[in-house]
N, CA, C and O atoms as CSV, one atom per row, in Angstrom:
chain,resi,resn,atom,element,x,y,z
A,1,ILE,N,N,0.413,-1.389,-0.032
A,1,ILE,CA,C,-0.513,-0.148,-0.227
A,1,ILE,C,C,0.814,1.293,-0.034
A,1,ILE,O,O,0.585,2.498,0.073
A,2,GLY,N,N,1.878,0.724,-0.045
A,2,GLY,CA,C,3.235,2.323,-0.197
A,2,GLY,C,C,2.660,3.515,0.944
A,2,GLY,O,O,2.179,3.374,2.068
A,3,THR,N,N,2.892,4.527,0.258
A,3,THR,CA,C,2.730,5.584,1.373
A,3,THR,C,C,1.744,6.312,1.289
A,3,THR,O,O,1.759,7.540,1.206
A,4,LEU,N,N,-0.018,4.978,1.320
A,4,LEU,CA,C,-0.909,5.544,1.412
A,4,LEU,C,C,-1.639,5.999,2.768
A,4,LEU,O,O,-2.462,6.903,2.913
A,5,PRO,N,N,-1.080,5.074,3.767
A,5,PRO,CA,C,-1.465,5.281,4.964
A,5,PRO,C,C,-1.227,6.983,5.433
A,5,PRO,O,O,-2.004,7.682,6.083
A,6,ASP,N,N,-0.070,7.302,4.938
A,6,ASP,CA,C,0.655,8.649,5.200
A,6,ASP,C,C,-0.187,9.482,4.504
A,6,ASP,O,O,-0.856,10.150,5.291
A,7,PHE,N,N,-0.488,9.776,3.070
A,7,PHE,CA,C,-1.067,10.792,2.245
A,7,PHE,C,C,-2.458,10.494,3.058
A,7,PHE,O,O,-2.530,11.487,3.781
A,8,LEU,N,N,-3.544,9.725,3.331
A,8,LEU,CA,C,-4.865,9.838,4.323
A,8,LEU,C,C,-4.703,10.337,5.313
A,8,LEU,O,O,-5.611,10.999,5.817
A,9,SER,N,N,-3.533,10.193,5.903
A,9,SER,CA,C,-3.963,10.889,7.345
A,9,SER,C,C,-3.073,12.265,7.274
A,9,SER,O,O,-2.836,12.910,8.296
A,10,ARG,N,N,-2.698,12.578,6.247
A,10,ARG,CA,C,-2.230,14.228,5.668
A,10,ARG,C,C,-3.820,15.041,5.489
A,10,ARG,O,O,-4.165,16.188,5.774
A,11,GLY,N,N,-4.492,14.005,4.952
A,11,GLY,CA,C,-5.765,14.910,4.549
A,11,GLY,C,C,-6.288,14.340,3.255
A,11,GLY,O,O,-7.222,14.916,2.697
A,12,GLY,N,N,-5.619,12.973,2.606
A,12,GLY,CA,C,-6.231,12.565,1.415
A,12,GLY,C,C,-6.560,13.164,-0.110
A,12,GLY,O,O,-5.789,14.015,-0.553
A,13,VAL,N,N,-7.698,12.728,-0.921
A,13,VAL,CA,C,-7.498,13.558,-1.289
A,13,VAL,C,C,-8.547,14.879,-1.339
A,13,VAL,O,O,-8.201,15.893,-1.945
A,14,ASP,N,N,-9.737,14.803,-0.720
A,14,ASP,CA,C,-10.540,15.847,0.063
A,14,ASP,C,C,-9.376,17.293,0.333
A,14,ASP,O,O,-9.705,18.436,0.014
A,15,LYS,N,N,-7.963,16.942,0.990
A,15,LYS,CA,C,-7.121,18.015,0.765
A,15,LYS,C,C,-5.672,17.667,0.519
A,15,LYS,O,O,-4.663,17.348,1.147
A,16,PHE,N,N,-6.067,17.880,-0.663
A,16,PHE,CA,C,-4.986,17.251,-1.829
A,16,PHE,C,C,-3.918,18.286,-1.867
A,16,PHE,O,O,-2.764,17.881,-1.726
A,17,ALA,N,N,-4.118,19.524,-2.032
A,17,ALA,CA,C,-3.353,20.640,-1.920
A,17,ALA,C,C,-2.507,20.700,-0.352
A,17,ALA,O,O,-1.287,20.721,-0.195
A,18,GLU,N,N,-3.173,20.713,0.314
A,18,GLU,CA,C,-2.845,20.658,2.225
A,18,GLU,C,C,-1.766,19.382,2.108
A,18,GLU,O,O,-0.599,19.570,2.451
A,19,VAL,N,N,-2.025,18.605,1.812
A,19,VAL,CA,C,-0.873,17.032,2.171
A,19,VAL,C,C,-0.004,17.173,0.754
A,19,VAL,O,O,0.724,16.182,0.706
A,20,HIS,N,N,0.195,17.961,-0.346
A,20,HIS,CA,C,1.354,18.124,-1.338
A,20,HIS,C,C,2.096,19.328,-0.371
A,20,HIS,O,O,3.324,19.404,-0.332
A,21,GLU,N,N,1.369,20.100,0.272
A,21,GLU,CA,C,2.392,20.904,0.952
A,21,GLU,C,C,2.949,21.096,2.479
A,21,GLU,O,O,3.767,21.933,2.859
A,22,SER,N,N,2.184,19.942,3.368
A,22,SER,CA,C,3.058,19.100,4.148
A,22,SER,C,C,4.054,18.412,4.166
A,22,SER,O,O,4.842,18.197,5.087
A,23,MET,N,N,4.027,17.900,2.701
A,23,MET,CA,C,4.931,17.022,2.264
A,23,MET,C,C,6.040,17.544,1.944
A,23,MET,O,O,7.115,16.994,2.182
A,24,TYR,N,N,5.877,19.119,1.135
A,24,TYR,CA,C,6.611,19.828,0.801
A,24,TYR,C,C,7.562,20.333,1.806
A,24,TYR,O,O,8.762,20.604,1.789
A,25,ARG,N,N,6.534,20.371,2.772
A,25,ARG,CA,C,7.051,20.966,4.852
A,25,ARG,C,C,8.790,20.508,5.181
A,25,ARG,O,O,9.900,20.980,5.424
A,26,GLU,N,N,7.759,18.764,4.896
A,26,GLU,CA,C,8.493,17.386,5.631
A,26,GLU,C,C,9.906,17.371,4.732
A,26,GLU,O,O,10.993,17.504,5.294
A,27,PHE,N,N,9.815,17.235,3.594
A,27,PHE,CA,C,10.509,16.357,2.570
A,27,PHE,C,C,11.438,17.543,1.867
A,27,PHE,O,O,12.659,17.386,1.867
A,28,GLY,N,N,10.799,18.842,1.213
A,28,GLY,CA,C,11.752,19.345,0.407
A,28,GLY,C,C,10.887,19.712,-1.087
A,28,GLY,O,O,9.710,19.552,-1.409
A,29,PRO,N,N,11.593,20.046,-1.509
A,29,PRO,CA,C,10.943,20.191,-3.666
A,29,PRO,C,C,11.107,19.082,-3.984
A,29,PRO,O,O,10.387,18.719,-4.914
A,30,VAL,N,N,11.849,18.288,-3.546
A,30,VAL,CA,C,11.733,16.722,-4.012
A,30,VAL,C,C,11.133,15.446,-3.514
A,30,VAL,O,O,11.875,14.569,-3.070
A,31,TYR,N,N,9.808,15.282,-3.559
A,31,TYR,CA,C,9.795,13.839,-2.991
A,31,TYR,C,C,8.840,12.873,-3.503
A,31,TYR,O,O,7.977,13.186,-4.323
A,32,GLY,N,N,9.027,11.315,-2.875
A,32,GLY,CA,C,8.758,10.796,-3.772
A,32,GLY,C,C,7.250,10.027,-3.171
A,32,GLY,O,O,6.814,10.453,-2.102
A,33,MET,N,N,6.762,9.308,-3.630
A,33,MET,CA,C,5.331,8.551,-2.973
A,33,MET,C,C,4.824,7.380,-3.594
A,33,MET,O,O,4.418,7.539,-4.745
A,34,SER,N,N,4.744,6.146,-3.066
A,34,SER,CA,C,4.107,5.028,-3.651
A,34,SER,C,C,3.037,4.398,-3.148
A,34,SER,O,O,2.933,3.764,-2.098
A,35,ILE,N,N,1.736,4.774,-4.530
A,35,ILE,CA,C,0.470,4.846,-3.664
A,35,ILE,C,C,-0.489,3.383,-4.458
A,35,ILE,O,O,-1.203,3.445,-5.459
A,36,LEU,N,N,-0.217,2.302,-3.699
A,36,LEU,CA,C,-1.344,1.100,-4.294
A,36,LEU,C,C,-0.205,0.425,-5.414
A,36,LEU,O,O,-0.568,-0.479,-6.166
A,37,GLY,N,N,1.311,0.996,-5.445
A,37,GLY,CA,C,2.644,0.479,-6.502
A,37,GLY,C,C,2.502,1.291,-7.149
A,37,GLY,O,O,3.575,1.447,-7.731
A,38,ASP,N,N,1.464,2.349,-7.639
A,38,ASP,CA,C,1.883,3.180,-7.899
A,38,ASP,C,C,2.871,4.437,-7.823
A,38,ASP,O,O,2.403,5.507,-7.434
A,39,ASP,N,N,4.290,4.341,-8.199
A,39,ASP,CA,C,5.635,5.016,-7.676
A,39,ASP,C,C,5.279,6.430,-8.276
A,39,ASP,O,O,4.274,6.413,-8.986
A,40,GLU,N,N,5.910,7.663,-8.131
A,40,GLU,CA,C,5.626,8.691,-8.366
A,40,GLU,C,C,6.820,9.439,-7.974
A,40,GLU,O,O,7.557,8.795,-7.228
A,41,ILE,N,N,7.210,10.593,-8.260
A,41,ILE,CA,C,8.291,11.759,-7.793
A,41,ILE,C,C,7.949,13.115,-8.362
A,41,ILE,O,O,8.072,13.476,-9.533
A,42,VAL,N,N,7.282,14.130,-6.839
A,42,VAL,CA,C,7.044,15.299,-6.785
A,42,VAL,C,C,7.712,16.076,-6.954
A,42,VAL,O,O,8.650,16.286,-6.184
A,43,VAL,N,N,7.492,16.763,-7.973
A,43,VAL,CA,C,8.927,17.937,-7.805
A,43,VAL,C,C,8.470,19.592,-8.000
A,43,VAL,O,O,8.199,20.245,-9.008
A,44,CYS,N,N,8.513,19.887,-6.770
A,44,CYS,CA,C,7.650,21.263,-6.472
A,44,CYS,C,C,8.498,22.673,-6.898
A,44,CYS,O,O,8.068,23.815,-6.741
A,45,ASP,N,N,9.751,22.317,-7.450
A,45,ASP,CA,C,10.681,23.512,-7.247
A,45,ASP,C,C,10.789,23.302,-8.931
A,45,ASP,O,O,11.433,22.368,-9.410
A,46,PRO,N,N,10.027,24.360,-9.808
A,46,PRO,CA,C,10.228,24.689,-11.186
A,46,PRO,C,C,11.457,25.053,-11.557
A,46,PRO,O,O,11.535,24.972,-12.783
A,47,VAL,N,N,12.326,25.370,-11.133
A,47,VAL,CA,C,13.790,25.076,-11.477
A,47,VAL,C,C,14.562,23.772,-11.545
A,47,VAL,O,O,15.558,23.394,-12.163
A,48,VAL,N,N,14.043,23.436,-11.006
A,48,VAL,CA,C,14.651,21.406,-10.424
A,48,VAL,C,C,13.973,21.041,-11.889
A,48,VAL,O,O,14.526,20.775,-12.956
A,49,PHE,N,N,12.752,21.116,-11.589
A,49,PHE,CA,C,11.254,20.294,-12.948
A,49,PHE,C,C,12.420,20.641,-14.214
A,49,PHE,O,O,13.075,19.728,-14.717
A,50,GLY,N,N,12.571,22.075,-14.640
A,50,GLY,CA,C,13.150,22.601,-16.038
A,50,GLY,C,C,14.453,21.769,-16.408
A,50,GLY,O,O,14.640,21.267,-17.516
A,51,SER,N,N,15.608,21.665,-14.987
A,51,SER,CA,C,16.429,21.005,-15.288
A,51,SER,C,C,16.405,19.642,-15.792
A,51,SER,O,O,17.089,19.135,-16.681
A,52,ILE,N,N,15.226,18.994,-14.848
A,52,ILE,CA,C,14.947,17.427,-15.161
A,52,ILE,C,C,14.250,17.813,-17.067
A,52,ILE,O,O,14.977,17.219,-17.863
A,53,LEU,N,N,13.900,18.057,-17.292
A,53,LEU,CA,C,12.870,18.327,-18.262
A,53,LEU,C,C,13.975,18.430,-19.672
A,53,LEU,O,O,13.737,17.712,-20.644
A,54,ARG,N,N,15.269,19.446,-19.681
A,54,ARG,CA,C,15.836,19.219,-20.372
A,54,ARG,C,C,17.086,18.530,-20.281
A,54,ARG,O,O,17.997,19.119,-20.864
A,55,GLN,N,N,17.468,17.209,-19.593
A,55,GLN,CA,C,18.069,16.426,-20.006
A,55,GLN,C,C,17.034,15.246,-20.224
A,55,GLN,O,O,17.199,14.263,-19.503
A,56,GLU,N,N,16.221,15.228,-20.928
A,56,GLU,CA,C,15.296,14.200,-21.463
A,56,GLU,C,C,15.279,14.547,-22.798
A,56,GLU,O,O,14.552,14.218,-23.735
A,57,GLY,N,N,16.344,15.368,-22.679
A,57,GLY,CA,C,15.885,15.657,-24.503
A,57,GLY,C,C,15.330,16.119,-25.191
A,57,GLY,O,O,14.575,17.052,-24.915
A,58,LYS,N,N,15.544,15.485,-26.736
A,58,LYS,CA,C,14.426,17.148,-27.811
A,58,LYS,C,C,12.845,16.644,-27.597
A,58,LYS,O,O,11.832,17.338,-27.688
A,59,PHE,N,N,12.952,15.192,-27.278
A,59,PHE,CA,C,11.653,15.035,-27.299
A,59,PHE,C,C,11.553,13.778,-26.107
A,59,PHE,O,O,11.791,12.598,-26.365
A,60,PRO,N,N,11.141,14.306,-24.727
A,60,PRO,CA,C,10.759,14.188,-23.466
A,60,PRO,C,C,9.412,13.276,-23.628
A,60,PRO,O,O,8.371,13.591,-24.203
A,61,ILE,N,N,9.716,12.109,-22.986
A,61,ILE,CA,C,7.787,11.563,-22.594
A,61,ILE,C,C,7.182,12.314,-21.616
A,61,ILE,O,O,7.722,12.319,-20.509
A,62,GLY,N,N,6.300,12.874,-21.763
A,62,GLY,CA,C,5.479,13.691,-21.073
A,62,GLY,C,C,4.007,13.215,-20.222
A,62,GLY,O,O,3.311,12.370,-20.783
A,63,ALA,N,N,3.703,13.581,-19.326
A,63,ALA,CA,C,2.425,12.744,-18.586
A,63,ALA,C,C,1.204,12.160,-18.915
A,63,ALA,O,O,0.581,11.144,-18.604
A,64,ALA,N,N,0.960,13.799,-20.151
A,64,ALA,CA,C,-0.378,13.473,-21.026
A,64,ALA,C,C,-0.238,11.654,-21.803
A,64,ALA,O,O,-1.150,10.847,-21.987
A,65,GLU,N,N,0.867,11.549,-22.028
A,65,GLU,CA,C,0.759,10.263,-22.578
A,65,GLU,C,C,0.244,9.393,-21.855
A,65,GLU,O,O,-0.669,8.886,-22.507
A,66,GLY,N,N,0.335,8.846,-20.673
A,66,GLY,CA,C,-0.213,8.374,-19.538
A,66,GLY,C,C,-1.486,8.657,-19.433
A,66,GLY,O,O,-1.954,7.819,-18.662
A,67,VAL,N,N,-2.416,9.472,-19.828
A,67,VAL,CA,C,-4.184,9.029,-19.531
A,67,VAL,C,C,-4.528,8.807,-20.474
A,67,VAL,O,O,-4.822,9.583,-21.382
A,68,SER,N,N,-4.576,7.176,-20.429
A,68,SER,CA,C,-5.488,6.623,-21.275
A,68,SER,C,C,-6.997,7.456,-21.614
A,68,SER,O,O,-7.675,7.628,-22.628
A,69,THR,N,N,-7.072,7.745,-20.571
A,69,THR,CA,C,-8.535,8.601,-20.794
A,69,THR,C,C,-8.979,9.568,-21.721
A,69,THR,O,O,-9.899,9.620,-22.537
A,70,PHE,N,N,-7.383,10.882,-21.099
A,70,PHE,CA,C,-7.634,11.681,-22.541
A,70,PHE,C,C,-7.119,10.904,-23.811
A,70,PHE,O,O,-7.965,11.036,-24.695
A,71,THR,N,N,-6.152,10.215,-24.199
A,71,THR,CA,C,-5.899,9.908,-25.287
A,71,THR,C,C,-6.427,9.017,-26.025
A,71,THR,O,O,-5.883,8.670,-27.074
A,72,ASP,N,N,-7.477,8.542,-25.638
A,72,ASP,CA,C,-8.205,7.326,-25.696
A,72,ASP,C,C,-9.211,8.122,-26.316
A,72,ASP,O,O,-9.325,7.824,-27.505
A,73,TYR,N,N,-9.946,8.984,-25.961
A,73,TYR,CA,C,-11.211,10.430,-26.177
A,73,TYR,C,C,-10.292,10.878,-27.162
A,73,TYR,O,O,-10.451,10.312,-28.243
A,74,TYR,N,N,-9.188,11.894,-27.118
A,74,TYR,CA,C,-8.658,12.840,-28.328
A,74,TYR,C,C,-8.829,11.212,-29.928
A,74,TYR,O,O,-9.270,11.422,-31.058
A,75,LYS,N,N,-8.386,10.011,-29.469
A,75,LYS,CA,C,-8.689,9.183,-30.781
A,75,LYS,C,C,-9.801,8.891,-31.351
A,75,LYS,O,O,-10.183,9.007,-32.515
A,76,GLU,N,N,-10.347,8.448,-30.287
A,76,GLU,CA,C,-11.751,8.030,-30.985
A,76,GLU,C,C,-12.378,9.384,-31.298
A,76,GLU,O,O,-13.370,9.137,-31.983
A,77,ASN,N,N,-12.282,10.491,-31.146
A,77,ASN,CA,C,-13.110,11.749,-31.709
A,77,ASN,C,C,-12.428,12.323,-32.712
A,77,ASN,O,O,-12.904,13.352,-33.191
A,78,ASN,N,N,-11.236,11.817,-33.221
A,78,ASN,CA,C,-10.382,12.409,-34.154
A,78,ASN,C,C,-9.699,13.862,-33.773
A,78,ASN,O,O,-9.873,14.657,-34.696
A,79,LEU,N,N,-9.107,14.316,-32.874
A,79,LEU,CA,C,-8.607,15.404,-32.234
A,79,LEU,C,C,-7.357,15.402,-32.019
A,79,LEU,O,O,-6.750,15.347,-30.950
A,80,THR,N,N,-6.666,15.521,-33.981
A,80,THR,CA,C,-5.700,15.357,-33.720
A,80,THR,C,C,-4.874,16.267,-33.100
A,80,THR,O,O,-3.929,15.783,-32.478
A,81,MET,N,N,-4.998,17.513,-33.114
A,81,MET,CA,C,-4.237,18.614,-32.101
A,81,MET,C,C,-3.765,18.439,-31.132
A,81,MET,O,O,-2.687,18.667,-30.584
A,82,ALA,N,N,-5.076,17.794,-30.826
A,82,ALA,CA,C,-5.317,17.251,-28.852
A,82,ALA,C,C,-3.777,16.711,-29.026
A,82,ALA,O,O,-2.694,17.096,-28.585
A,83,MET,N,N,-4.230,15.549,-29.946
A,83,MET,CA,C,-3.141,14.325,-29.948
A,83,MET,C,C,-1.144,14.745,-29.697
A,83,MET,O,O,-0.168,14.180,-29.204
A,84,ARG,N,N,-1.402,15.852,-30.289
A,84,ARG,CA,C,-0.326,16.444,-30.388
A,84,ARG,C,C,0.623,16.542,-29.311
A,84,ARG,O,O,1.728,16.065,-29.053
A,85,GLY,N,N,-0.324,17.451,-28.688
A,85,GLY,CA,C,0.038,17.823,-27.142
A,85,GLY,C,C,0.494,16.386,-26.266
A,85,GLY,O,O,1.677,16.254,-25.953
A,86,ALA,N,N,-0.414,15.437,-25.935
A,86,ALA,CA,C,-0.288,14.234,-25.845
A,86,ALA,C,C,0.683,12.943,-26.312
A,86,ALA,O,O,0.452,11.787,-25.955
A,87,SER,N,N,1.595,13.262,-27.010
A,87,SER,CA,C,2.503,12.502,-27.774
A,87,SER,C,C,4.251,12.738,-27.191
A,87,SER,O,O,4.763,12.849,-26.077
A,88,ASN,N,N,4.636,12.737,-28.237
A,88,ASN,CA,C,6.171,13.143,-28.199
A,88,ASN,C,C,6.658,12.659,-29.533
A,88,ASN,O,O,5.944,12.194,-30.422
A,89,GLY,N,N,7.900,12.816,-29.567
A,89,GLY,CA,C,8.268,12.897,-30.985
A,89,GLY,C,C,8.014,14.417,-31.803
A,89,GLY,O,O,7.344,15.389,-31.453
A,90,PRO,N,N,8.967,14.147,-33.221
A,90,PRO,CA,C,8.542,14.946,-34.113
A,90,PRO,C,C,7.128,16.436,-33.954
A,90,PRO,O,O,6.961,17.654,-33.893
A,91,GLU,N,N,6.390,14.973,-33.962
A,91,GLU,CA,C,4.908,16.041,-34.406
A,91,GLU,C,C,4.961,16.775,-32.766
A,91,GLU,O,O,4.989,18.006,-32.764
A,92,TRP,N,N,4.975,16.020,-31.305
A,92,TRP,CA,C,4.668,16.578,-30.556
A,92,TRP,C,C,5.586,18.110,-30.661
A,92,TRP,O,O,4.965,19.160,-30.495
A,93,TRP,N,N,6.907,18.138,-30.910
A,93,TRP,CA,C,7.953,18.821,-30.636
A,93,TRP,C,C,7.419,20.278,-31.867
A,93,TRP,O,O,7.360,21.419,-31.409
A,94,GLU,N,N,7.115,20.040,-33.217
A,94,GLU,CA,C,6.413,21.239,-33.780
A,94,GLU,C,C,5.406,22.265,-32.858
A,94,GLU,O,O,5.425,23.483,-32.682
A,95,TRP,N,N,4.354,20.975,-32.262
A,95,TRP,CA,C,3.713,21.419,-31.905
A,95,TRP,C,C,3.647,22.346,-30.409
A,95,TRP,O,O,2.860,23.171,-29.944
A,96,ARG,N,N,4.694,21.831,-30.040
A,96,ARG,CA,C,5.051,22.114,-28.584
A,96,ARG,C,C,6.316,23.689,-28.734
A,96,ARG,O,O,6.330,24.695,-28.025
A,97,ASP,N,N,7.246,23.328,-29.935
A,97,ASP,CA,C,7.814,24.822,-30.534
A,97,ASP,C,C,7.003,25.606,-30.845
A,97,ASP,O,O,7.539,26.685,-30.593
A,98,SER,N,N,5.608,25.879,-31.412
A,98,SER,CA,C,4.723,26.996,-31.589
A,98,SER,C,C,4.975,27.679,-30.388
A,98,SER,O,O,5.329,28.846,-30.555
A,99,LEU,N,N,4.859,27.123,-28.712
A,99,LEU,CA,C,4.126,27.384,-27.877
A,99,LEU,C,C,5.348,28.085,-26.960
A,99,LEU,O,O,5.040,28.993,-26.187
A,100,ASN,N,N,6.482,27.722,-27.047
A,100,ASN,CA,C,7.840,28.154,-26.540
A,100,ASN,C,C,8.231,29.893,-26.189
A,100,ASN,O,O,9.083,30.519,-25.557
A,101,ALA,N,N,7.176,30.141,-26.927
A,101,ALA,CA,C,7.593,32.372,-27.134
A,101,ALA,C,C,7.221,32.522,-25.950
A,101,ALA,O,O,7.935,32.894,-25.018
A,102,ASP,N,N,5.623,32.129,-25.891
A,102,ASP,CA,C,5.080,32.522,-24.330
A,102,ASP,C,C,5.654,31.579,-23.675
A,102,ASP,O,O,6.783,31.851,-23.265
A,103,MET,N,N,5.298,30.689,-23.471
A,103,MET,CA,C,5.987,29.639,-22.078
A,103,MET,C,C,7.325,30.143,-21.927
A,103,MET,O,O,7.420,30.061,-20.703
A,104,PHE,N,N,8.460,30.622,-22.331
A,104,PHE,CA,C,9.409,30.696,-22.096
A,104,PHE,C,C,9.571,32.493,-21.282
A,104,PHE,O,O,10.214,32.811,-20.281
A,105,ALA,N,N,8.786,33.282,-22.121
A,105,ALA,CA,C,8.230,34.426,-21.352
A,105,ALA,C,C,7.856,34.541,-20.379
A,105,ALA,O,O,8.146,35.602,-19.826
A,106,ALA,N,N,7.079,33.621,-19.673
A,106,ALA,CA,C,6.597,33.466,-18.353
A,106,ALA,C,C,7.652,32.961,-17.643
A,106,ALA,O,O,7.601,33.206,-16.438
A,107,TRP,N,N,8.791,32.197,-18.103
A,107,TRP,CA,C,9.581,31.639,-16.852
A,107,TRP,C,C,10.662,32.293,-16.188
A,107,TRP,O,O,11.473,31.856,-15.373
A,108,ASP,N,N,10.464,33.851,-16.882
A,108,ASP,CA,C,11.487,34.424,-16.317
A,108,ASP,C,C,10.626,36.167,-15.785
A,108,ASP,O,O,11.193,37.223,-15.505
A,109,THR,N,N,9.607,35.954,-15.806
A,109,THR,CA,C,7.935,36.119,-14.803
A,109,THR,C,C,7.934,35.579,-13.878
A,109,THR,O,O,8.723,35.628,-12.935
A,110,TYR,N,N,6.854,34.870,-14.068
A,110,TYR,CA,C,5.601,34.344,-13.811
A,110,TYR,C,C,6.743,32.872,-12.593
A,110,TYR,O,O,7.033,33.118,-11.422
A,111,MET,N,N,7.032,31.908,-13.107
A,111,MET,CA,C,7.210,31.358,-12.576
A,111,MET,C,C,8.520,31.567,-11.312
A,111,MET,O,O,8.432,30.839,-10.323
A,112,PRO,N,N,9.818,32.668,-11.406
A,112,PRO,CA,C,10.157,32.934,-9.952
A,112,PRO,C,C,9.263,32.722,-9.280
A,112,PRO,O,O,9.127,31.727,-8.568
A,113,ALA,N,N,8.287,33.897,-9.433
A,113,ALA,CA,C,7.102,33.929,-8.195
A,113,ALA,C,C,6.402,32.564,-7.231
A,113,ALA,O,O,6.426,32.305,-6.027
A,114,ILE,N,N,5.826,31.917,-8.370
A,114,ILE,CA,C,6.231,30.327,-8.272
A,114,ILE,C,C,7.095,30.089,-7.322
A,114,ILE,O,O,6.686,29.996,-6.165
A,115,ALA,N,N,8.434,29.945,-7.617
A,115,ALA,CA,C,9.452,29.155,-6.910
A,115,ALA,C,C,9.382,29.666,-5.130
A,115,ALA,O,O,9.499,29.164,-4.012
A,116,GLU,N,N,9.094,31.087,-5.827
A,116,GLU,CA,C,9.758,32.187,-4.291
A,116,GLU,C,C,8.265,31.130,-3.057
A,116,GLU,O,O,8.516,30.666,-1.945
A,117,THR,N,N,6.952,31.058,-3.738
A,117,THR,CA,C,6.445,30.914,-2.358
A,117,THR,C,C,6.128,29.675,-1.866
A,117,THR,O,O,5.294,29.606,-0.962
A,118,CYS,N,N,6.779,28.424,-2.411
A,118,CYS,CA,C,7.173,27.030,-2.446
A,118,CYS,C,C,7.957,27.208,-1.197
A,118,CYS,O,O,8.567,26.256,-0.711
């Protein structure tokens, strides 16, 4: 059952933000959880998160790929643009590259403000 008892004792799904806030205070900006065999690493610091993404290379594998609820819906409804955002490889890069100007402009202004609150 992994860290499920700890997760529940901190508030569970009803207090999801509070759970992660308390985990951050206790364990710092990077910590792991294992709930019912589903292991995950939680990264609270956007600078650390950015360095992790940069190490994954040109076509990082994103979390959206693993959410079959979304990807199945996109496929069933022929939502090709949405599928680009939930994939990897050259098609993903073309889609993501079109967002870079807006995303990285925010990095210098918005993201440090997030980091300061953590």
